[in-house]
C-alpha positions, 0 to 999 in steps of 0.5 A, a space after each residue: 500500500 502506498 503512502 498516498 493510499 494509506 493517507 486516503 484510507 485514514 482520511 476516509 476513516 476520519 470522515 466516515 466516523 465523524 472524527 472531525 467533530 472530535 478534533 474540533 471539540 478537542 481544539 476548542 477545549 485547548 483554545 478555550 483554556 489557553 486563550 479564552 478571549 480570542 476563543 470567545 470572540 470566534 464562538 460568538 461570531 460563528 455561533 449563529 452561522 454554525 448552529 442555525 444554518 450549518 446544522 440544518 444539513 446535519 439534521 437533514 441527513 438525520 431526517 433522511 435516515 429516519 424517513 428511509 427507514 420508514 419506507 416500505 421494506 425498511 426496518 421501521 416500516 411496520 409496527 411489527 418490525 419497529 416495535 422492539 427498537 422503537 420501544 427500546 429507544 423510548 426507554 433509552 430516552 425516558 429513563 435518562 430524562 427521569 434520572 436527570 429530573 430526579 437528580 436536579 430536584 434532589 439538588 434542589 435546583 428545579 430551574 435545571 429541569 429544562 435540561 431534561 432532554 440533554 441525556 436523552 440523546 444518542 450519538 449515532 456515529 460514535 455509538 455505531 463505531 464503538 459497537 463495531 469494536 465490541 460486538 463480533 461481526 454479524 452480531 444483531 446488536 449492531 443493526 439493533 443499535 442503529 435502529 434504536 439510534 434512528 428512532 432516537 433521532 426521530 423523537 429528538 427532532 420532535 423534542 427539539 421542535 416542541 420543547 426548545 423554541 428559540 423565542 416566543 412561538 408565533 403560530 401566525 409566522 409559522 403558518 405564513 412561511 411553512 404553508 407555502 414552503 410545504 406547498 412549494 415542495 409538493 409542487 416541485 415533487 409533483 412536476 418532477 423537479 430533480 435538483 435538490 438545490 431547488 428544494 433547498 433554495 425555495 421551500 428549504 429557505 421558506 421553511 428556515 424563515 418560518 421556523 426562525 420567525 415562528 420561534 422554533 429552532 431553524 436548524 430543523 428547516 429541512 426536516 419537513 422538506 426531505 420527504 418531498 425530495 424524489 426518492 425510491 419507493 423502498 428502503 435504501 438505508 444500510 439495512 437494505 438487502 436489495 441491489 443498489 438502484 440508480 440514484 435519485 434526488 434524496 440519494 444525491 442530496 446525501 452524497 453531495 452533503 456527506 463531506 460538507 456536513 463533516 466539516 460543519 461538525 468540525 466547526 460545530 465542535 470548535 464553536 460549541 465545545 470550548 468551555 473551561 475545564 473548571 466548569 465541570 460541576 454537578 450538572 455535568 455529572 448529572 447529565 453523564 450519569 443519566 446517560 451512562 446509567 439511564 440508557 442501559 436501564 431504559 433500553 433493557 427494561 423496555 426491550 423486555 417489555 416489548 417481548 411481553 407485548 408480543 414483539 420479538 428481538 433477535 435470539 442472540 440479543 441476550 441481556 448481556 448484549 443489551 446492557 453493553 448496547 445500552 452503555 454504548 448508546 450512552 454516548 450523547 456527544 453531538 446531539 447532547 451538546 446541541 441540546 445543551 446550547 438549546 436548553 440553557 443560555 450562555 453561562 456557567 450552567 450551559 458550560 456545565 451541561 456542555 461538559 456533561 455532553 463531552 464527558 459522555 464520550 467515555 461511555 465508549 471505553 466503559 462499553 468496551 470494558 463491559 463487553 469484555 467483562 460480560 463476554 460479548 467482545 470479539 476474542 472473549 470466551 462466550 459463556 453458555 
């Protein structure tokens, strides 16, 4: 292998696993703790552009995965198929939220309950990366985690829209902009417009303005537009077993924006993760603890409940695998960091919340250790 091909492989690994976000977050922590004044200037200047504009495309790609998983033939296309992972995702959100609320109330800090959604998040990229390290090739825990994370993303988008408005909600402004946005998207689809740029420029822009002036987070602007982009009639996600078919608008949108979104995540980490190390506090540990403890509790409990309701889970997905999978899902990182900025205004509490989101990355090593202890990791002796 040549030096150039090795470099290409390394770059592809970094991009495919969202490691640019980790690089940006690490650089932000170093910068904020060595030259805080210049870092604050950068973060303040770039915050709106990155969080309100750039992250539109991150959430659009997340919405695409959710939408495709729900197409005919997709893993979330029917109640029977979706029941277990969706219930597991609900448990993986409800338990951390409950632990968080209970913890801040015990601390006699009722104002902090606004951050309840922060530990509900699962970072799909990092969780998937860690799961591939832990579980043997072909183990059903990996696709189950992906399904769970996709369902988590879907519910997270709803939570962000409903519970974290950026200002006083204005139904009039929402209707004024969103109705023509959806109408324009429908017309573009009706008349066979194939260029995704037209969908971004017309209904996408109107949707952004509607959310912005309507008081909801504009980062969700493309979520209602994505389903209108021309696409195939069946699932084309990583779970699909059918041969690859000719590309379509939705596929081209993903293919074009995949690399730019990684650069956006680099900027997101750089702009949002720069907090003083001294800001680690009670809120940080409540968030991290709620993620690392609440995720496996909720996922295991609700998966077992799904069986009681008549849904099935893969035979190899035993309680040991579910526990390890649940710890892996406790990596909140990207979405938890975003929710931290949405839940609290800039200041010490937001900094503590951000540190909690960042510290949750260590759920990965904990999951690897749990995999070895519970004997689900490659090379470990599986018990009967």
